[in-house]
C-alpha positions as CSV (number, residue, x, y, z in Angstrom):
1,M,28.0,-20.3,10.3
2,K,24.3,-19.7,10.3
3,L,22.0,-18.7,7.4
4,F,19.0,-16.5,7.9
5,N,16.3,-16.7,5.2
6,L,13.8,-13.9,4.6
7,P,10.6,-14.8,6.5
8,D,7.1,-14.3,5.1
9,L,6.4,-10.7,6.0
10,G,2.6,-11.0,5.8
11,E,-0.1,-13.2,4.4
12,G,1.9,-15.3,2.0
13,L,3.8,-12.5,0.3
14,P,6.3,-14.1,-2.1
15,D,9.1,-11.4,-1.8
16,A,10.1,-8.1,-0.4
17,E,12.4,-5.2,-1.5
18,I,15.4,-4.1,0.6
19,V,15.0,-0.5,1.6
20,E,18.0,0.0,3.9
21,W,20.5,-2.1,5.8
22,H,21.1,-1.1,9.4
23,V,24.1,-3.4,9.7
24,K,27.1,-4.1,7.5
25,E,29.4,-7.1,6.9
26,G,31.8,-7.6,9.9
27,D,29.4,-6.0,12.4
28,T,28.9,-7.7,15.8
29,V,25.2,-7.6,16.4
30,Q,22.8,-8.4,19.2
31,E,19.7,-10.4,18.9
32,D,16.6,-8.3,18.2
33,Q,18.5,-5.1,17.1
34,P,17.3,-3.6,13.8
35,M,18.9,-5.4,10.9
36,V,17.2,-4.4,7.7
37,S,14.1,-2.5,6.4
38,M,12.1,-4.4,3.8
39,E,9.3,-3.0,1.7
40,T,6.3,-5.2,0.7
41,A,3.3,-4.3,-1.4
42,K,1.6,-3.3,1.9
43,A,4.1,-1.8,4.3
44,V,7.7,-1.2,5.4
45,V,8.9,-3.9,7.8
46,D,12.0,-3.7,10.0
47,V,13.4,-7.2,10.4
48,P,15.4,-7.5,13.6
49,C,18.6,-9.6,14.0
50,P,17.5,-13.3,14.8
51,Y,20.8,-14.0,16.5
52,S,23.7,-12.4,18.4
53,G,27.0,-12.9,16.5
54,V,29.0,-11.5,13.6
55,V,27.4,-10.6,10.2
56,T,29.6,-12.3,7.6
57,K,27.6,-11.6,4.4
58,L,24.6,-9.6,3.3
59,H,22.7,-11.0,0.3
60,G,21.4,-8.0,-1.6
61,Q,21.6,-4.2,-1.8
62,P,19.0,-1.5,-1.3
63,G,16.5,-1.8,-4.2
64,D,17.0,-5.6,-4.6
65,V,13.9,-7.8,-4.4
66,I,14.5,-10.9,-2.3
67,D,12.2,-14.0,-2.5
68,T,10.6,-15.2,0.6
69,G,12.7,-18.1,1.9
70,A,15.8,-17.0,0.1
71,V,19.1,-16.4,2.1
72,L,19.2,-12.8,3.4
73,V,22.1,-12.8,5.9
74,E,24.9,-15.1,7.0
75,F,26.1,-15.0,10.6
76,D,29.1,-16.5,12.5
77,G,29.8,-16.8,16.2
78,I,26.2,-17.4,16.9
79,Q,25.0,-16.8,20.5
80,T,21.5,-17.5,21.8
81,K,19.8,-15.6,24.6
82,D,20.4,-18.6,27.0
83,T,24.1,-18.6,26.4
84,T,24.5,-14.8,26.6
85,Q,22.6,-14.8,29.9
86,N,24.9,-17.4,31.4
87,A,28.1,-16.1,30.0
88,A,27.6,-12.3,29.5
89,P,30.4,-10.1,31.0
90,A,29.5,-7.4,33.4
91,N,29.8,-4.6,30.9
92,D,27.2,-6.2,28.6
93,S,24.3,-5.0,30.9
94,P,21.3,-3.4,29.2
95,M,22.3,0.0,30.5
96,Q,25.9,-0.5,29.1
97,L,24.4,-1.6,25.8
98,Q,22.3,1.6,25.6
99,N,25.4,3.7,26.3
100,D,27.3,1.9,23.6
101,I,24.5,2.6,21.1
102,E,24.5,6.3,21.9
103,D,28.3,6.4,21.7
104,L,28.0,4.8,18.2
105,I,25.6,7.6,17.2
106,D,28.2,10.2,18.3
107,E,30.9,8.4,16.5
108,L,28.9,8.3,13.3
109,D,28.2,12.1,13.6
110,S,31.9,12.9,14.1
111,T,32.9,11.0,11.0
112,L,30.4,12.7,8.7
113,P,31.0,16.1,7.1
114,T,28.3,18.6,8.1
115,S,27.1,18.8,4.5
116,Q,26.9,15.0,4.0
117,M,23.7,13.1,4.6
118,P,24.0,10.0,6.8
119,E,23.8,6.7,4.9
120,Q,22.2,4.7,7.7
121,N,19.4,5.0,10.2
122,Y,20.5,5.9,13.8
123,P,19.6,3.6,16.7
124,P,16.9,4.8,19.1
125,S,17.8,6.9,22.1
126,K,17.8,5.7,25.7
127,A,14.2,6.9,26.3
128,E,13.0,5.2,23.1
129,L,14.8,2.0,24.0
130,A,13.1,2.1,27.4
131,N,9.7,2.6,25.9
132,D,10.2,0.0,23.1
133,N,11.2,-3.2,24.9
134,D,10.5,-5.2,21.7
135,S,12.2,-2.6,19.4
136,G,13.5,-3.4,16.0
137,T,10.4,-3.3,13.8
138,V,8.4,-0.9,11.6
139,V,5.5,-3.3,11.1
140,G,6.4,-6.1,13.4
141,E,8.4,-7.8,16.1
142,M,10.1,-11.1,16.0
143,E,8.2,-13.8,17.9
144,S,10.8,-16.3,16.8
145,S,13.6,-16.3,14.2
146,N,11.3,-16.6,11.2
147,K,8.0,-14.9,12.2
148,V,6.8,-11.3,12.0
149,V,3.6,-9.9,13.4
150,S,1.9,-6.5,12.8
151,D,2.9,-3.7,15.2
152,I,3.3,-0.4,13.4
153,S,4.3,2.7,15.3
154,S,1.7,5.5,14.7
155,I,1.7,9.1,15.9
156,G,-1.7,10.5,14.8
157,N,-1.7,10.1,11.1
158,I,2.0,9.5,11.0
159,K,3.3,6.0,10.5
160,I,7.0,5.5,11.2
161,A,9.5,3.0,12.4
162,P,11.5,3.5,15.7
163,A,14.8,3.6,13.8
164,V,13.4,6.1,11.2
165,K,11.9,8.2,14.0
166,A,15.4,8.3,15.7
167,L,16.9,9.5,12.4
168,A,14.3,12.3,12.2
169,K,15.1,13.3,15.8
170,K,18.8,13.3,15.1
171,L,18.4,15.5,12.0
172,K,15.8,17.7,13.8
173,V,13.2,17.0,11.2
174,N,9.6,17.8,12.1
175,L,7.5,14.7,11.1
176,N,4.6,16.9,10.1
177,D,6.8,18.3,7.3
178,V,7.6,14.9,5.9
179,V,5.7,13.4,3.0
180,A,5.5,9.6,3.4
181,T,6.2,7.6,0.2
182,G,6.3,4.2,1.7
183,A,3.5,1.6,1.2
184,G,0.6,2.1,3.5
185,G,1.7,5.7,4.3
186,V,4.8,4.7,6.2
187,I,7.6,7.3,6.4
188,R,10.8,5.9,4.8
189,P,14.4,6.9,5.6
190,S,14.6,8.6,2.2
191,D,11.6,10.8,3.1
192,I,13.4,12.0,6.3
193,K,16.6,12.8,4.3
194,L,14.6,14.7,1.6
195,A,12.9,16.8,4.3
196,H,16.2,17.5,5.9
197,Q,17.8,18.5,2.6
198,M,14.9,20.9,1.8
199,K,15.2,22.4,5.3
200,S,19.0,22.8,4.9
201,Q,18.5,24.5,1.5
202,L,15.9,26.9,3.0
203,Q,18.2,27.7,5.9
204,A,21.2,28.3,3.6
205,H,19.1,30.6,1.4
206,T,17.9,32.6,4.4
207,K,21.5,32.9,5.7
208,E,22.8,34.0,2.4
209,S,20.0,36.6,2.1
210,K,20.9,38.1,5.5
211,Q,24.6,38.2,4.7
212,H,24.0,40.3,1.6
213,Q,21.4,42.4,3.3
214,V,19.1,42.1,0.3
215,V,15.4,41.8,0.6
216,Q,14.6,38.5,-1.1
217,P,11.1,37.2,-1.9
218,S,9.9,34.6,0.6
219,V,10.7,31.0,-0.3
220,V,7.9,28.6,-0.1
221,V,8.9,25.0,0.0
222,H,6.1,22.7,-1.2
223,K,5.9,19.2,0.0
224,P,6.2,16.8,-2.9
225,K,3.3,14.6,-3.7
226,V,3.7,10.9,-4.5
227,S,2.1,11.6,-7.9
228,D,4.7,14.4,-8.5
229,T,7.5,12.0,-7.8
230,V,6.2,9.4,-10.2
231,A,5.5,12.0,-12.9
232,T,9.1,13.4,-12.8
233,Q,10.8,10.0,-13.0
234,T,13.3,9.8,-15.9
235,I,12.1,7.5,-18.7
236,S,14.7,4.8,-19.3
237,D,15.1,2.3,-22.1
238,E,16.6,-0.2,-19.7
239,W,14.7,-3.2,-18.2
240,Q,13.6,-2.3,-14.7
241,Q,12.2,-4.6,-12.0
242,V,8.5,-3.9,-11.2
243,K,8.1,-3.1,-7.5
244,G,5.6,-2.1,-4.9
245,T,2.0,-1.7,-5.8
246,R,2.5,-2.5,-9.5
247,R,4.3,-5.7,-8.6
248,A,1.4,-6.8,-6.5
249,M,-1.0,-5.8,-9.3
250,A,0.9,-7.9,-11.8
251,R,0.7,-11.0,-9.6
252,I,-3.0,-10.5,-9.0
253,M,-3.8,-10.1,-12.7
254,A,-1.7,-13.2,-13.5
255,D,-3.5,-15.2,-10.8
256,A,-6.9,-14.0,-12.1
257,H,-6.0,-15.0,-15.7
258,A,-5.0,-18.5,-14.5
259,K,-7.9,-19.2,-12.3
260,I,-11.0,-17.4,-13.8
261,V,-13.1,-18.5,-16.8
262,P,-14.4,-15.0,-17.7
263,T,-17.4,-14.1,-19.9
264,T,-18.6,-10.6,-20.5
265,L,-22.1,-9.2,-21.2
266,M,-22.5,-5.6,-22.4
267,D,-25.5,-3.2,-22.6
268,D,-26.5,0.4,-22.0
269,A,-28.6,2.1,-19.3
270,D,-30.7,5.1,-20.3
271,I,-30.3,7.8,-17.6
272,H,-32.1,10.7,-19.3
273,K,-34.6,10.8,-16.4
274,W,-31.9,11.4,-13.8
275,Q,-32.2,14.6,-11.7
276,A,-29.5,17.3,-12.0
277,G,-26.5,16.6,-9.9
278,E,-27.0,12.9,-9.4
279,D,-24.0,11.1,-7.9
280,I,-22.9,8.6,-10.6
281,T,-20.9,6.4,-8.2
282,A,-23.7,6.3,-5.7
283,R,-26.2,5.3,-8.4
284,L,-23.9,2.6,-9.7
285,I,-23.4,1.0,-6.3
286,R,-27.1,1.1,-5.6
287,S,-27.8,-0.6,-8.9
288,L,-25.2,-3.3,-8.0
289,V,-27.2,-3.9,-4.8
290,K,-30.4,-4.2,-6.8
291,G,-28.7,-6.7,-9.1
292,V,-27.6,-8.8,-6.2
293,E,-31.2,-8.8,-4.8
294,A,-32.4,-10.1,-8.1
295,E,-29.5,-12.6,-8.6
296,P,-27.5,-13.4,-5.4
297,A,-25.3,-15.8,-7.4
298,L,-23.1,-12.9,-8.5
299,N,-22.4,-11.8,-5.0
300,A,-20.3,-14.8,-4.0
301,W,-16.9,-16.4,-3.7
302,F,-15.8,-19.5,-5.6
303,D,-13.0,-22.0,-4.8
304,G,-11.8,-23.6,-8.0
305,V,-9.7,-26.2,-6.2
306,K,-12.5,-27.5,-3.9
307,L,-15.2,-26.6,-6.4
308,A,-17.1,-24.9,-3.7
309,K,-19.2,-21.7,-3.8
310,R,-20.2,-19.4,-1.0
311,N,-23.1,-16.9,-1.5
312,I,-22.7,-13.9,0.7
313,S,-25.6,-12.1,2.4
314,H,-24.0,-8.6,2.6
315,V,-22.6,-6.5,-0.3
316,D,-19.0,-5.4,0.1
317,V,-17.9,-3.6,-3.1
318,G,-14.3,-3.6,-4.3
319,I,-13.8,-0.3,-6.1
320,A,-11.0,-0.2,-8.7
321,V,-9.1,3.1,-8.3
322,D,-6.3,4.0,-10.8
323,T,-3.2,5.8,-9.5
324,P,0.2,6.6,-10.9
325,D,1.6,3.9,-8.7
326,G,-0.7,1.2,-10.0
327,L,-4.2,-0.1,-9.3
328,F,-5.8,-0.1,-5.9
329,V,-9.0,-2.0,-5.0
330,P,-10.2,-0.8,-1.6
331,T,-13.4,-2.2,-0.2
332,M,-16.6,-0.3,0.7
333,R,-18.3,-2.4,3.3
334,N,-22.1,-3.1,3.7
335,C,-23.2,-1.1,0.6
336,D,-26.6,-2.8,0.9
337,Q,-27.1,-0.7,4.1
338,R,-25.8,2.7,2.8
339,D,-27.7,5.6,1.2
340,A,-26.3,7.9,-1.4
341,V,-24.8,10.3,1.2
342,Q,-23.1,7.5,3.1
343,V,-21.7,6.1,-0.2
344,R,-20.2,9.5,-1.1
345,Q,-18.7,9.8,2.4
346,G,-17.2,6.4,1.9
347,M,-15.7,7.3,-1.5
348,N,-14.2,10.5,-0.1
349,K,-12.6,8.6,2.7
350,I,-11.2,6.0,0.2
351,K,-9.7,8.8,-2.0
352,E,-8.0,10.4,1.0
353,Q,-6.6,7.1,2.2
354,I,-5.2,6.3,-1.3
355,K,-3.7,9.8,-1.6
356,A,-2.0,9.4,1.8
357,R,-1.3,5.7,1.2
358,S,-2.9,5.0,4.5
359,I,-5.5,2.3,3.6
360,P,-5.4,-0.5,6.2
361,P,-4.5,-3.9,4.7
362,E,-7.9,-5.4,5.9
363,D,-9.7,-2.8,3.8
364,M,-8.0,-4.0,0.6
365,K,-9.5,-7.5,0.6
366,D,-12.6,-9.6,1.1
367,F,-14.9,-7.7,-1.3
368,T,-17.8,-9.7,-2.5
369,I,-18.4,-8.0,-5.9
370,M,-16.4,-5.4,-7.9
371,L,-17.0,-2.1,-9.7
372,S,-14.8,-0.1,-12.1
373,N,-15.7,3.3,-13.5
374,F,-13.2,3.6,-16.3
375,G,-15.5,5.9,-18.2
376,V,-14.2,9.0,-16.3
377,F,-11.2,8.7,-18.7
378,A,-12.4,7.1,-22.0
379,G,-13.8,4.0,-23.4
380,R,-17.3,2.6,-24.0
381,Y,-17.1,-1.1,-23.2
382,A,-14.4,-3.3,-21.7
383,T,-13.7,-6.8,-20.4
384,P,-12.8,-6.0,-16.7
385,V,-10.8,-8.5,-14.7
386,I,-12.2,-10.4,-11.7
387,T,-10.0,-10.8,-8.7
388,P,-10.5,-14.3,-7.1
389,P,-12.4,-15.5,-5.1
390,C,-15.0,-13.0,-6.5
391,V,-17.2,-14.1,-9.4
392,A,-18.3,-10.8,-10.9
393,I,-17.2,-7.3,-11.8
394,M,-19.2,-4.5,-13.4
395,A,-17.6,-1.6,-15.3
396,A,-19.1,1.6,-16.4
397,G,-17.9,3.3,-19.6
398,K,-18.0,7.0,-20.7
399,L,-21.4,8.6,-20.7
400,L,-22.7,9.2,-24.2
401,N,-25.6,10.9,-26.0
402,E,-27.5,8.5,-28.1
403,V,-30.4,8.9,-30.5
404,V,-33.2,6.6,-29.4
405,P,-36.7,5.9,-30.9
406,V,-39.6,7.3,-28.8
407,L,-43.3,7.0,-29.9
408,G,-42.6,7.0,-33.6
409,G,-40.0,9.8,-33.3
410,F,-36.5,10.2,-32.0
411,E,-34.9,11.7,-29.0
412,V,-31.4,12.2,-27.7
413,H,-30.8,10.5,-24.3
414,R,-27.8,10.1,-22.1
415,M,-26.6,6.6,-21.8
416,I,-24.2,4.7,-19.5
417,P,-22.4,1.8,-21.3
418,L,-22.1,-1.2,-18.9
419,S,-19.8,-4.3,-19.1
420,L,-20.4,-7.2,-16.8
421,T,-17.7,-9.9,-16.5
422,F,-18.6,-13.0,-14.6
423,D,-16.8,-16.3,-13.8
424,H,-18.7,-18.9,-15.9
425,R,-17.6,-21.7,-13.6
426,A,-19.8,-20.2,-10.8
427,V,-22.4,-18.2,-12.7
428,T,-24.7,-19.1,-15.6
429,G,-25.4,-16.8,-18.5
430,G,-29.0,-16.6,-17.5
431,E,-28.0,-15.5,-13.9
432,A,-25.7,-12.8,-15.3
433,A,-28.3,-11.5,-17.8
434,R,-30.9,-11.2,-15.1
435,F,-28.4,-9.4,-12.8
436,L,-27.6,-6.9,-15.6
437,A,-31.3,-6.4,-16.4
438,A,-32.0,-5.5,-12.7
439,V,-29.0,-3.1,-12.7
440,I,-30.3,-1.4,-15.9
441,K,-33.8,-1.2,-14.5
442,D,-32.6,0.6,-11.4
443,L,-30.3,3.0,-13.4
444,N,-33.2,3.9,-15.7
445,K,-35.2,5.4,-12.7
446,S,-35.3,9.1,-12.2
447,R,-34.1,8.8,-8.6
């Protein structure tokens, strides 16, 4: 008997959620065939079979979270590629294996009622197998038994695994009609099934209308949005495991709490001189750049273990974005070289990527300073949380009208409340105060 432990599916991730098994206990499997789809905070990963043999036990059901390094599958009758090449019978040729897979698809179809949705993904067709010599992955192929590397299958803006693509083909689902709910904008098997169900309902309605020869109003099927799915979830009093983006957020916040020594400064910027239609986000990012120019110490990374600090010459801003699925912090690169128009273009791109869950993993890290604009909702001041290894984050509160003294009288000016949290291990109070003063000075300008 051989145990297979869940490998690290990317950059030190501590666990992953089982999305769907492609094998069951008692199955005889071949090395590298799709075994299970796992979802991390970043993507859906198809883990292929590490051995040829018999699956004796599956550790976990769809929806279960498995720790990295924990037992995932037990195998018996293990065969390696070397032994199978030396002892394989004639009918185990690649062409015969492809035929057997397609026969299995037909067998599955014959055992399912026409109204029943299939419970598993279908293996790829002959053509897809021929084009995917290292098949078996959504985001990765097995280099060895315990390593996965990035290799996502993309068709335009569509991200889909070979096995899920085969399911869509079998159910005759147009991928352009499918809304991806997987991390990173990956289409999951449940998305294909939902699209197929909606298509079947529409066809049934059309057929019924023709049979009764009654003119019915046209039926418009709207693709559900991720936010709609979250909003319509049933509220339960039961304990539920935190998964996906919120699970990653929980870990990052706990890590920040354990590693950072935070201190917060608060002040207001007077923006009554601003021209009509000023882009608030563009002005905030420009002011961050001015603050960095005045005090580079806040645009840096700090290693608390080695007690080492790295000041960074370019300004990459991590922008906190709230979503129903949790907090995203995408990175806007080289803000010190962008004008207001380029900043707005960058923000629009970020919003579109978050909505489609299509932000590349590399665009969710390595920011050098952070920005949060919680004031679009409510709140004046805050104590925003820094994500290591950064040493500073600035947050803008809700714009307010304040009475200010002017030349012996009083005027009402618009103000932006600002909160600057910094890591006091790496930044002094004087450095933080000078940074905030430079930010306010720039925001006070008319343009």
